[in-house]
PDB file of N, CA, C, O and CB in Angstrom:
ATOM      1  N   MET A   1      -3.021  21.853  -2.404  1.00  0.00           N
ATOM      2  CA  MET A   1      -3.006  22.562  -3.659  1.00  0.00           C
ATOM      3  C   MET A   1      -3.491  21.700  -4.822  1.00  0.00           C
ATOM      4  O   MET A   1      -4.195  22.184  -5.709  1.00  0.00           O
ATOM      5  CB  MET A   1      -1.624  23.065  -3.935  1.00  0.00           C
ATOM      6  N   ALA A   2      -3.125  20.465  -4.815  1.00  0.00           N
ATOM      7  CA  ALA A   2      -3.509  19.594  -5.923  1.00  0.00           C
ATOM      8  C   ALA A   2      -5.026  19.445  -5.995  1.00  0.00           C
ATOM      9  O   ALA A   2      -5.577  19.290  -7.084  1.00  0.00           O
ATOM     10  CB  ALA A   2      -2.848  18.217  -5.777  1.00  0.00           C
ATOM     11  N   ARG A   3      -5.689  19.487  -4.884  1.00  0.00           N
ATOM     12  CA  ARG A   3      -7.136  19.308  -4.868  1.00  0.00           C
ATOM     13  C   ARG A   3      -7.837  20.425  -5.640  1.00  0.00           C
ATOM     14  O   ARG A   3      -8.829  20.173  -6.324  1.00  0.00           O
ATOM     15  CB  ARG A   3      -7.650  19.259  -3.425  1.00  0.00           C
ATOM     16  N   GLY A   4      -7.341  21.633  -5.538  1.00  0.00           N
ATOM     17  CA  GLY A   4      -7.940  22.747  -6.279  1.00  0.00           C
ATOM     18  C   GLY A   4      -7.858  22.532  -7.778  1.00  0.00           C
ATOM     19  O   GLY A   4      -8.815  22.807  -8.501  1.00  0.00           O
ATOM     20  N   ASN A   5      -6.723  22.045  -8.247  1.00  0.00           N
ATOM     21  CA  ASN A   5      -6.543  21.776  -9.668  1.00  0.00           C
ATOM     22  C   ASN A   5      -7.470  20.645 -10.105  1.00  0.00           C
ATOM     23  O   ASN A   5      -8.058  20.698 -11.185  1.00  0.00           O
ATOM     24  CB  ASN A   5      -5.071  21.421  -9.976  1.00  0.00           C
ATOM     25  N   GLN A   6      -7.596  19.627  -9.266  1.00  0.00           N
ATOM     26  CA  GLN A   6      -8.467  18.505  -9.585  1.00  0.00           C
ATOM     27  C   GLN A   6      -9.917  18.971  -9.707  1.00  0.00           C
ATOM     28  O   GLN A   6     -10.642  18.532 -10.600  1.00  0.00           O
ATOM     29  CB  GLN A   6      -8.344  17.409  -8.515  1.00  0.00           C
ATOM     30  N   ARG A   7     -10.325  19.841  -8.826  1.00  0.00           N
ATOM     31  CA  ARG A   7     -11.683  20.377  -8.842  1.00  0.00           C
ATOM     32  C   ARG A   7     -11.921  21.171 -10.124  1.00  0.00           C
ATOM     33  O   ARG A   7     -12.969  21.047 -10.757  1.00  0.00           O
ATOM     34  CB  ARG A   7     -11.933  21.266  -7.603  1.00  0.00           C
ATOM     35  N   ASP A   8     -10.931  21.991 -10.500  1.00  0.00           N
ATOM     36  CA  ASP A   8     -11.064  22.777 -11.732  1.00  0.00           C
ATOM     37  C   ASP A   8     -11.170  21.876 -12.964  1.00  0.00           C
ATOM     38  O   ASP A   8     -11.987  22.118 -13.852  1.00  0.00           O
ATOM     39  CB  ASP A   8      -9.873  23.730 -11.883  1.00  0.00           C
ATOM     40  N   LYS A   9     -10.344  20.848 -13.007  1.00  0.00           N
ATOM     41  CA  LYS A   9     -10.375  19.919 -14.142  1.00  0.00           C
ATOM     42  C   LYS A   9     -11.722  19.191 -14.213  1.00  0.00           C
ATOM     43  O   LYS A   9     -12.268  18.996 -15.299  1.00  0.00           O
ATOM     44  CB  LYS A   9      -9.222  18.896 -14.032  1.00  0.00           C
ATOM     45  N   ALA A  10     -12.247  18.796 -13.065  1.00  0.00           N
ATOM     46  CA  ALA A  10     -13.539  18.112 -13.034  1.00  0.00           C
ATOM     47  C   ALA A  10     -14.648  19.052 -13.489  1.00  0.00           C
ATOM     48  O   ALA A  10     -15.556  18.636 -14.208  1.00  0.00           O
ATOM     49  CB  ALA A  10     -13.838  17.577 -11.620  1.00  0.00           C
ATOM     50  N   ARG A  11     -14.583  20.305 -13.081  1.00  0.00           N
ATOM     51  CA  ARG A  11     -15.584  21.291 -13.479  1.00  0.00           C
ATOM     52  C   ARG A  11     -15.544  21.501 -14.992  1.00  0.00           C
ATOM     53  O   ARG A  11     -16.593  21.553 -15.634  1.00  0.00           O
ATOM     54  CB  ARG A  11     -15.354  22.629 -12.742  1.00  0.00           C
ATOM     55  N   GLU A  12     -14.345  21.622 -15.569  1.00  0.00           N
ATOM     56  CA  GLU A  12     -14.213  21.796 -17.015  1.00  0.00           C
ATOM     57  C   GLU A  12     -14.764  20.589 -17.772  1.00  0.00           C
ATOM     58  O   GLU A  12     -15.462  20.740 -18.775  1.00  0.00           O
ATOM     59  CB  GLU A  12     -12.745  22.025 -17.391  1.00  0.00           C
ATOM     60  N   ALA A  13     -14.450  19.406 -17.290  1.00  0.00           N
ATOM     61  CA  ALA A  13     -14.936  18.195 -17.945  1.00  0.00           C
ATOM     62  C   ALA A  13     -16.456  18.130 -17.886  1.00  0.00           C
ATOM     63  O   ALA A  13     -17.101  17.742 -18.860  1.00  0.00           O
ATOM     64  CB  ALA A  13     -14.325  16.945 -17.293  1.00  0.00           C
ATOM     65  N   ASN A  14     -17.022  18.505 -16.759  1.00  0.00           N
ATOM     66  CA  ASN A  14     -18.479  18.482 -16.619  1.00  0.00           C
ATOM     67  C   ASN A  14     -19.136  19.502 -17.544  1.00  0.00           C
ATOM     68  O   ASN A  14     -20.187  19.220 -18.119  1.00  0.00           O
ATOM     69  CB  ASN A  14     -18.881  18.757 -15.163  1.00  0.00           C
ATOM     70  N   GLN A  15     -18.543  20.667 -17.694  1.00  0.00           N
ATOM     71  CA  GLN A  15     -19.095  21.682 -18.588  1.00  0.00           C
ATOM     72  C   GLN A  15     -19.062  21.201 -20.039  1.00  0.00           C
ATOM     73  O   GLN A  15     -20.009  21.439 -20.788  1.00  0.00           O
ATOM     74  CB  GLN A  15     -18.317  23.003 -18.447  1.00  0.00           C
ATOM     75  N   LYS A  16     -17.985  20.529 -20.442  1.00  0.00           N
ATOM     76  CA  LYS A  16     -17.911  19.980 -21.796  1.00  0.00           C
ATOM     77  C   LYS A  16     -18.987  18.921 -22.008  1.00  0.00           C
ATOM     78  O   LYS A  16     -19.621  18.860 -23.061  1.00  0.00           O
ATOM     79  CB  LYS A  16     -16.520  19.382 -22.060  1.00  0.00           C
ATOM     80  N   LYS A  17     -19.177  18.092 -20.989  1.00  0.00           N
ATOM     81  CA  LYS A  17     -20.183  17.034 -21.071  1.00  0.00           C
ATOM     82  C   LYS A  17     -21.577  17.630 -21.217  1.00  0.00           C
ATOM     83  O   LYS A  17     -22.362  17.167 -22.044  1.00  0.00           O
ATOM     84  CB  LYS A  17     -20.119  16.129 -19.830  1.00  0.00           C
ATOM     85  N   LEU A  18     -21.893  18.651 -20.426  1.00  0.00           N
ATOM     86  CA  LEU A  18     -23.204  19.287 -20.501  1.00  0.00           C
ATOM     87  C   LEU A  18     -23.411  19.980 -21.838  1.00  0.00           C
ATOM     88  O   LEU A  18     -24.509  19.953 -22.393  1.00  0.00           O
ATOM     89  CB  LEU A  18     -23.372  20.286 -19.368  1.00  0.00           C
ATOM     90  N   ALA A  19     -22.352  20.605 -22.360  1.00  0.00           N
ATOM     91  CA  ALA A  19     -22.451  21.283 -23.648  1.00  0.00           C
ATOM     92  C   ALA A  19     -22.735  20.275 -24.763  1.00  0.00           C
ATOM     93  O   ALA A  19     -23.524  20.554 -25.665  1.00  0.00           O
ATOM     94  CB  ALA A  19     -21.156  22.066 -23.947  1.00  0.00           C
ATOM     95  N   SER A  20     -22.101  19.118 -24.704  1.00  0.00           N
ATOM     96  CA  SER A  20     -22.331  18.122 -25.749  1.00  0.00           C
ATOM     97  C   SER A  20     -23.733  17.537 -25.637  1.00  0.00           C
ATOM     98  O   SER A  20     -24.318  17.162 -26.653  1.00  0.00           O
ATOM     99  CB  SER A  20     -21.282  17.005 -25.668  1.00  0.00           C
ATOM    100  N   MET A  21     -24.283  17.449 -24.436  1.00  0.00           N
ATOM    101  CA  MET A  21     -25.638  16.945 -24.263  1.00  0.00           C
ATOM    102  C   MET A  21     -26.658  17.923 -24.838  1.00  0.00           C
ATOM    103  O   MET A  21     -27.687  17.496 -25.363  1.00  0.00           O
ATOM    104  CB  MET A  21     -25.926  16.687 -22.783  1.00  0.00           C
ATOM    105  N   LYS A  22     -26.403  19.186 -24.753  1.00  0.00           N
ATOM    106  CA  LYS A  22     -27.327  20.189 -25.277  1.00  0.00           C
ATOM    107  C   LYS A  22     -27.359  20.163 -26.799  1.00  0.00           C
ATOM    108  O   LYS A  22     -28.375  20.517 -27.397  1.00  0.00           O
ATOM    109  CB  LYS A  22     -26.938  21.582 -24.784  1.00  0.00           C
ATOM    110  N   LYS A  23     -26.269  19.751 -27.436  1.00  0.00           N
ATOM    111  CA  LYS A  23     -26.199  19.723 -28.886  1.00  0.00           C
ATOM    112  C   LYS A  23     -27.090  18.643 -29.472  1.00  0.00           C
ATOM    113  O   LYS A  23     -27.454  18.725 -30.645  1.00  0.00           O
ATOM    114  CB  LYS A  23     -24.775  19.516 -29.334  1.00  0.00           C
ATOM    115  N   GLY A  24     -27.438  17.671 -28.720  1.00  0.00           N
ATOM    116  CA  GLY A  24     -28.136  16.477 -29.170  1.00  0.00           C
ATOM    117  C   GLY A  24     -29.326  16.682 -30.072  1.00  0.00           C
ATOM    118  O   GLY A  24     -29.153  17.032 -31.239  1.00  0.00           O
ATOM    119  N   ASN A  25     -30.500  16.481 -29.586  1.00  0.00           N
ATOM    120  CA  ASN A  25     -31.704  16.449 -30.401  1.00  0.00           C
ATOM    121  C   ASN A  25     -32.384  17.818 -30.400  1.00  0.00           C
ATOM    122  O   ASN A  25     -32.853  18.291 -29.365  1.00  0.00           O
ATOM    123  CB  ASN A  25     -32.672  15.366 -29.890  1.00  0.00           C
ATOM    124  N   ALA A  26     -32.429  18.443 -31.572  1.00  0.00           N
ATOM    125  CA  ALA A  26     -33.038  19.763 -31.683  1.00  0.00           C
ATOM    126  C   ALA A  26     -34.375  19.703 -32.424  1.00  0.00           C
ATOM    127  O   ALA A  26     -34.916  20.736 -32.819  1.00  0.00           O
ATOM    128  CB  ALA A  26     -32.086  20.722 -32.395  1.00  0.00           C
ATOM    129  N   LYS A  27     -34.905  18.497 -32.611  1.00  0.00           N
ATOM    130  CA  LYS A  27     -36.154  18.349 -33.360  1.00  0.00           C
ATOM    131  C   LYS A  27     -37.347  18.401 -32.414  1.00  0.00           C
ATOM    132  O   LYS A  27     -37.267  18.005 -31.252  1.00  0.00           O
ATOM    133  CB  LYS A  27     -36.159  17.026 -34.156  1.00  0.00           C
ATOM    134  N   SER A  28     -38.445  18.899 -32.946  1.00  0.00           N
ATOM    135  CA  SER A  28     -39.673  18.920 -32.153  1.00  0.00           C
ATOM    136  C   SER A  28     -40.286  17.524 -32.169  1.00  0.00           C
ATOM    137  O   SER A  28     -39.816  16.639 -32.884  1.00  0.00           O
ATOM    138  CB  SER A  28     -40.684  19.982 -32.702  1.00  0.00           C
ATOM    139  N   GLY A  29     -41.320  17.336 -31.388  1.00  0.00           N
ATOM    140  CA  GLY A  29     -41.958  16.025 -31.296  1.00  0.00           C
ATOM    141  C   GLY A  29     -42.515  15.530 -32.607  1.00  0.00           C
ATOM    142  O   GLY A  29     -42.368  14.353 -32.936  1.00  0.00           O
ATOM    143  N   SER A  30     -43.156  16.407 -33.367  1.00  0.00           N
ATOM    144  CA  SER A  30     -43.747  15.980 -34.638  1.00  0.00           C
ATOM    145  C   SER A  30     -42.672  15.675 -35.678  1.00  0.00           C
ATOM    146  O   SER A  30     -42.825  14.747 -36.473  1.00  0.00           O
ATOM    147  CB  SER A  30     -44.697  17.055 -35.169  1.00  0.00           C
ATOM    148  N   GLU A  31     -41.588  16.449 -35.680  1.00  0.00           N
ATOM    149  CA  GLU A  31     -40.496  16.178 -36.616  1.00  0.00           C
ATOM    150  C   GLU A  31     -39.833  14.846 -36.285  1.00  0.00           C
ATOM    151  O   GLU A  31     -39.512  14.064 -37.180  1.00  0.00           O
ATOM    152  CB  GLU A  31     -39.455  17.316 -36.583  1.00  0.00           C
ATOM    153  N   LEU A  32     -39.633  14.598 -35.006  1.00  0.00           N
ATOM    154  CA  LEU A  32     -39.011  13.356 -34.575  1.00  0.00           C
ATOM    155  C   LEU A  32     -39.901  12.167 -34.925  1.00  0.00           C
ATOM    156  O   LEU A  32     -39.404  11.138 -35.384  1.00  0.00           O
ATOM    157  CB  LEU A  32     -38.729  13.391 -33.064  1.00  0.00           C
ATOM    158  N   ALA A  33     -41.194  12.295 -34.718  1.00  0.00           N
ATOM    159  CA  ALA A  33     -42.133  11.219 -35.047  1.00  0.00           C
ATOM    160  C   ALA A  33     -42.148  10.961 -36.548  1.00  0.00           C
ATOM    161  O   ALA A  33     -42.182   9.807 -36.976  1.00  0.00           O
ATOM    162  CB  ALA A  33     -43.549  11.565 -34.554  1.00  0.00           C
ATOM    163  N   ARG A  34     -42.124  12.016 -37.348  1.00  0.00           N
ATOM    164  CA  ARG A  34     -42.124  11.870 -38.801  1.00  0.00           C
ATOM    165  C   ARG A  34     -40.849  11.150 -39.258  1.00  0.00           C
ATOM    166  O   ARG A  34     -40.909  10.253 -40.099  1.00  0.00           O
ATOM    167  CB  ARG A  34     -42.243  13.254 -39.488  1.00  0.00           C
ATOM    168  N   ASP A  35     -39.709  11.540 -38.708  1.00  0.00           N
ATOM    169  CA  ASP A  35     -38.453  10.903 -39.078  1.00  0.00           C
ATOM    170  C   ASP A  35     -38.431   9.434 -38.663  1.00  0.00           C
ATOM    171  O   ASP A  35     -37.919   8.590 -39.397  1.00  0.00           O
ATOM    172  CB  ASP A  35     -37.281  11.644 -38.447  1.00  0.00           C
ATOM    173  N   LYS A  36     -38.979   9.129 -37.498  1.00  0.00           N
ATOM    174  CA  LYS A  36     -39.049   7.734 -37.060  1.00  0.00           C
ATOM    175  C   LYS A  36     -39.932   6.918 -37.991  1.00  0.00           C
ATOM    176  O   LYS A  36     -39.615   5.773 -38.311  1.00  0.00           O
ATOM    177  CB  LYS A  36     -39.576   7.646 -35.623  1.00  0.00           C
ATOM    178  N   GLU A  37     -41.037   7.508 -38.422  1.00  0.00           N
ATOM    179  CA  GLU A  37     -41.952   6.801 -39.322  1.00  0.00           C
ATOM    180  C   GLU A  37     -41.295   6.555 -40.676  1.00  0.00           C
ATOM    181  O   GLU A  37     -41.474   5.489 -41.265  1.00  0.00           O
ATOM    182  CB  GLU A  37     -43.254   7.599 -39.501  1.00  0.00           C
ATOM    183  N   ILE A  38     -40.540   7.528 -41.174  1.00  0.00           N
ATOM    184  CA  ILE A  38     -39.838   7.362 -42.449  1.00  0.00           C
ATOM    185  C   ILE A  38     -38.814   6.241 -42.334  1.00  0.00           C
ATOM    186  O   ILE A  38     -38.709   5.400 -43.227  1.00  0.00           O
ATOM    187  CB  ILE A  38     -39.150   8.681 -42.876  1.00  0.00           C
ATOM    188  N   ALA A  39     -38.059   6.226 -41.242  1.00  0.00           N
ATOM    189  CA  ALA A  39     -37.062   5.173 -41.032  1.00  0.00           C
ATOM    190  C   ALA A  39     -37.737   3.810 -40.911  1.00  0.00           C
ATOM    191  O   ALA A  39     -37.235   2.821 -41.444  1.00  0.00           O
ATOM    192  CB  ALA A  39     -36.223   5.464 -39.772  1.00  0.00           C
ATOM    193  N   ALA A  40     -38.859   3.753 -40.223  1.00  0.00           N
ATOM    194  CA  ALA A  40     -39.576   2.489 -40.066  1.00  0.00           C
ATOM    195  C   ALA A  40     -40.089   1.988 -41.409  1.00  0.00           C
ATOM    196  O   ALA A  40     -40.040   0.789 -41.679  1.00  0.00           O
ATOM    197  CB  ALA A  40     -40.741   2.651 -39.082  1.00  0.00           C
ATOM    198  N   GLN A  41     -40.577   2.889 -42.250  1.00  0.00           N
ATOM    199  CA  GLN A  41     -41.072   2.507 -43.573  1.00  0.00           C
ATOM    200  C   GLN A  41     -39.934   1.950 -44.425  1.00  0.00           C
ATOM    201  O   GLN A  41     -40.116   0.960 -45.135  1.00  0.00           O
ATOM    202  CB  GLN A  41     -41.729   3.715 -44.279  1.00  0.00           C
ATOM    203  N   LYS A  42     -38.767   2.580 -44.357  1.00  0.00           N
ATOM    204  CA  LYS A  42     -37.619   2.071 -45.113  1.00  0.00           C
ATOM    205  C   LYS A  42     -37.249   0.675 -44.652  1.00  0.00           C
ATOM    206  O   LYS A  42     -36.934  -0.191 -45.468  1.00  0.00           O
ATOM    207  CB  LYS A  42     -36.415   3.009 -44.968  1.00  0.00           C
ATOM    208  N   MET A  43     -37.287   0.454 -43.339  1.00  0.00           N
ATOM    209  CA  MET A  43     -36.953  -0.865 -42.814  1.00  0.00           C
ATOM    210  C   MET A  43     -37.995  -1.900 -43.227  1.00  0.00           C
ATOM    211  O   MET A  43     -37.643  -3.046 -43.506  1.00  0.00           O
ATOM    212  CB  MET A  43     -36.835  -0.817 -41.289  1.00  0.00           C
ATOM    213  N   ARG A  44     -39.274  -1.517 -43.270  1.00  0.00           N
ATOM    214  CA  ARG A  44     -40.320  -2.441 -43.722  1.00  0.00           C
ATOM    215  C   ARG A  44     -40.082  -2.847 -45.182  1.00  0.00           C
ATOM    216  O   ARG A  44     -40.209  -4.018 -45.538  1.00  0.00           O
ATOM    217  CB  ARG A  44     -41.722  -1.795 -43.564  1.00  0.00           C
ATOM    218  N   GLU A  45     -39.735  -1.859 -46.023  1.00  0.00           N
ATOM    219  CA  GLU A  45     -39.464  -2.145 -47.432  1.00  0.00           C
ATOM    220  C   GLU A  45     -38.254  -3.062 -47.574  1.00  0.00           C
ATOM    221  O   GLU A  45     -38.261  -3.991 -48.382  1.00  0.00           O
ATOM    222  CB  GLU A  45     -39.234  -0.841 -48.213  1.00  0.00           C
ATOM    223  N   LYS A  46     -37.231  -2.799 -46.797  1.00  0.00           N
ATOM    224  CA  LYS A  46     -36.021  -3.610 -46.832  1.00  0.00           C
ATOM    225  C   LYS A  46     -36.328  -5.046 -46.398  1.00  0.00           C
ATOM    226  O   LYS A  46     -35.836  -6.000 -47.001  1.00  0.00           O
ATOM    227  CB  LYS A  46     -34.934  -2.994 -45.930  1.00  0.00           C
ATOM    228  N   GLN A  47     -37.136  -5.191 -45.358  1.00  0.00           N
ATOM    229  CA  GLN A  47     -37.509  -6.511 -44.865  1.00  0.00           C
ATOM    230  C   GLN A  47     -38.363  -7.256 -45.888  1.00  0.00           C
ATOM    231  O   GLN A  47     -38.197  -8.460 -46.079  1.00  0.00           O
ATOM    232  CB  GLN A  47     -38.260  -6.391 -43.536  1.00  0.00           C
ATOM    233  N   ALA A  48     -39.272  -6.545 -46.542  1.00  0.00           N
ATOM    234  CA  ALA A  48     -40.112  -7.173 -47.563  1.00  0.00           C
ATOM    235  C   ALA A  48     -39.248  -7.668 -48.723  1.00  0.00           C
ATOM    236  O   ALA A  48     -39.485  -8.756 -49.250  1.00  0.00           O
ATOM    237  CB  ALA A  48     -41.185  -6.180 -48.073  1.00  0.00           C
ATOM    238  N   ALA A  49     -38.263  -6.887 -49.117  1.00  0.00           N
ATOM    239  CA  ALA A  49     -37.371  -7.308 -50.197  1.00  0.00           C
ATOM    240  C   ALA A  49     -36.569  -8.538 -49.781  1.00  0.00           C
ATOM    241  O   ALA A  49     -36.378  -9.453 -50.582  1.00  0.00           O
ATOM    242  CB  ALA A  49     -36.421  -6.162 -50.593  1.00  0.00           C
ATOM    243  N   ALA A  50     -36.104  -8.566 -48.545  1.00  0.00           N
ATOM    244  CA  ALA A  50     -35.346  -9.715 -48.055  1.00  0.00           C
ATOM    245  C   ALA A  50     -36.226 -10.956 -47.992  1.00  0.00           C
ATOM    246  O   ALA A  50     -35.778 -12.052 -48.329  1.00  0.00           O
ATOM    247  CB  ALA A  50     -34.753  -9.419 -46.674  1.00  0.00           C
ATOM    248  N   ASP A  51     -37.478 -10.790 -47.563  1.00  0.00           N
ATOM    249  CA  ASP A  51     -38.406 -11.920 -47.504  1.00  0.00           C
ATOM    250  C   ASP A  51     -38.691 -12.461 -48.907  1.00  0.00           C
ATOM    251  O   ASP A  51     -38.751 -13.674 -49.105  1.00  0.00           O
ATOM    252  CB  ASP A  51     -39.722 -11.501 -46.818  1.00  0.00           C
ATOM    253  N   ALA A  52     -38.865 -11.569 -49.869  1.00  0.00           N
ATOM    254  CA  ALA A  52     -39.127 -11.990 -51.245  1.00  0.00           C
ATOM    255  C   ALA A  52     -37.929 -12.746 -51.806  1.00  0.00           C
ATOM    256  O   ALA A  52     -38.090 -13.761 -52.483  1.00  0.00           O
ATOM    257  CB  ALA A  52     -39.456 -10.775 -52.132  1.00  0.00           C
ATOM    258  N   LYS A  53     -36.747 -12.256 -51.526  1.00  0.00           N
ATOM    259  CA  LYS A  53     -35.535 -12.915 -52.010  1.00  0.00           C
ATOM    260  C   LYS A  53     -35.403 -14.300 -51.378  1.00  0.00           C
ATOM    261  O   LYS A  53     -35.042 -15.262 -52.056  1.00  0.00           O
ATOM    262  CB  LYS A  53     -34.284 -12.058 -51.699  1.00  0.00           C
ATOM    263  N   ARG A  54     -35.693 -14.400 -50.089  1.00  0.00           N
ATOM    264  CA  ARG A  54     -35.609 -15.667 -49.379  1.00  0.00           C
ATOM    265  C   ARG A  54     -36.630 -16.668 -49.946  1.00  0.00           C
ATOM    266  O   ARG A  54     -36.322 -17.849 -50.109  1.00  0.00           O
ATOM    267  CB  ARG A  54     -35.843 -15.451 -47.865  1.00  0.00           C
ATOM    268  N   ALA A  55     -37.839 -16.189 -50.244  1.00  0.00           N
ATOM    269  CA  ALA A  55     -38.873 -17.058 -50.812  1.00  0.00           C
ATOM    270  C   ALA A  55     -38.472 -17.520 -52.216  1.00  0.00           C
ATOM    271  O   ALA A  55     -38.712 -18.665 -52.599  1.00  0.00           O
ATOM    272  CB  ALA A  55     -40.235 -16.324 -50.856  1.00  0.00           C
ATOM    273  N   GLU A  56     -37.871 -16.625 -52.958  1.00  0.00           N
ATOM    274  CA  GLU A  56     -37.421 -16.969 -54.320  1.00  0.00           C
ATOM    275  C   GLU A  56     -36.332 -18.035 -54.272  1.00  0.00           C
ATOM    276  O   GLU A  56     -36.340 -18.974 -55.068  1.00  0.00           O
ATOM    277  CB  GLU A  56     -36.898 -15.710 -55.058  1.00  0.00           C
ATOM    278  N   GLU A  57     -35.399 -17.888 -53.337  1.00  0.00           N
ATOM    279  CA  GLU A  57     -34.325 -18.872 -53.192  1.00  0.00           C
ATOM    280  C   GLU A  57     -34.874 -20.218 -52.742  1.00  0.00           C
ATOM    281  O   GLU A  57     -34.395 -21.264 -53.181  1.00  0.00           O
ATOM    282  CB  GLU A  57     -33.274 -18.375 -52.196  1.00  0.00           C
ATOM    283  N   ALA A  58     -35.876 -20.197 -51.870  1.00  0.00           N
ATOM    284  CA  ALA A  58     -36.479 -21.438 -51.400  1.00  0.00           C
ATOM    285  C   ALA A  58     -37.207 -22.146 -52.539  1.00  0.00           C
ATOM    286  O   ALA A  58     -37.160 -23.372 -52.644  1.00  0.00           O
ATOM    287  CB  ALA A  58     -37.445 -21.160 -50.240  1.00  0.00           C
ATOM    288  N   ALA A  59     -37.883 -21.372 -53.393  1.00  0.00           N
ATOM    289  CA  ALA A  59     -38.592 -21.953 -54.529  1.00  0.00           C
ATOM    290  C   ALA A  59     -37.586 -22.531 -55.529  1.00  0.00           C
ATOM    291  O   ALA A  59     -37.839 -23.578 -56.124  1.00  0.00           O
ATOM    292  CB  ALA A  59     -39.493 -20.891 -55.213  1.00  0.00           C
ATOM    293  N   ALA A  60     -36.478 -21.873 -55.711  1.00  0.00           N
ATOM    294  CA  ALA A  60     -35.466 -22.366 -56.636  1.00  0.00           C
ATOM    295  C   ALA A  60     -34.810 -23.643 -56.091  1.00  0.00           C
ATOM    296  O   ALA A  60     -34.424 -24.523 -56.860  1.00  0.00           O
ATOM    297  CB  ALA A  60     -34.401 -21.280 -56.893  1.00  0.00           C
ATOM    298  N   ALA A  61     -34.688 -23.735 -54.781  1.00  0.00           N
ATOM    299  CA  ALA A  61     -34.076 -24.918 -54.175  1.00  0.00           C
ATOM    300  C   ALA A  61     -34.986 -26.133 -54.289  1.00  0.00           C
ATOM    301  O   ALA A  61     -34.490 -27.259 -54.325  1.00  0.00           O
ATOM    302  CB  ALA A  61     -33.744 -24.651 -52.708  1.00  0.00           C
ATOM    303  N   LYS A  62     -36.298 -25.942 -54.348  1.00  0.00           N
ATOM    304  CA  LYS A  62     -37.238 -27.050 -54.434  1.00  0.00           C
ATOM    305  C   LYS A  62     -37.263 -27.687 -55.810  1.00  0.00           C
ATOM    306  O   LYS A  62     -37.645 -28.850 -55.946  1.00  0.00           O
ATOM    307  CB  LYS A  62     -38.614 -26.582 -54.072  1.00  0.00           C
ATOM    308  N   LYS A  63     -36.861 -26.943 -56.836  1.00  0.00           N
ATOM    309  CA  LYS A  63     -36.903 -27.456 -58.221  1.00  0.00           C
ATOM    310  C   LYS A  63     -35.845 -28.471 -58.478  1.00  0.00           C
ATOM    311  O   LYS A  63     -35.748 -28.995 -59.588  1.00  0.00           O
ATOM    312  CB  LYS A  63     -36.757 -26.339 -59.209  1.00  0.00           C
TER     313      LYS A  63
END
């Protein structure tokens, strides 16, 4: 008898898992690519600002 309950619980857990996987990414390929490019551009700007700050600190340390 316990095996039947175990099977039911496993089936329910698997259905929840599959449902959560379907919720994931609803964007098309072009939307996803555009969003990735926007994120990459933000990271490039952030890195450039960090590099400029680092160069400024290095120049100040040399004085």
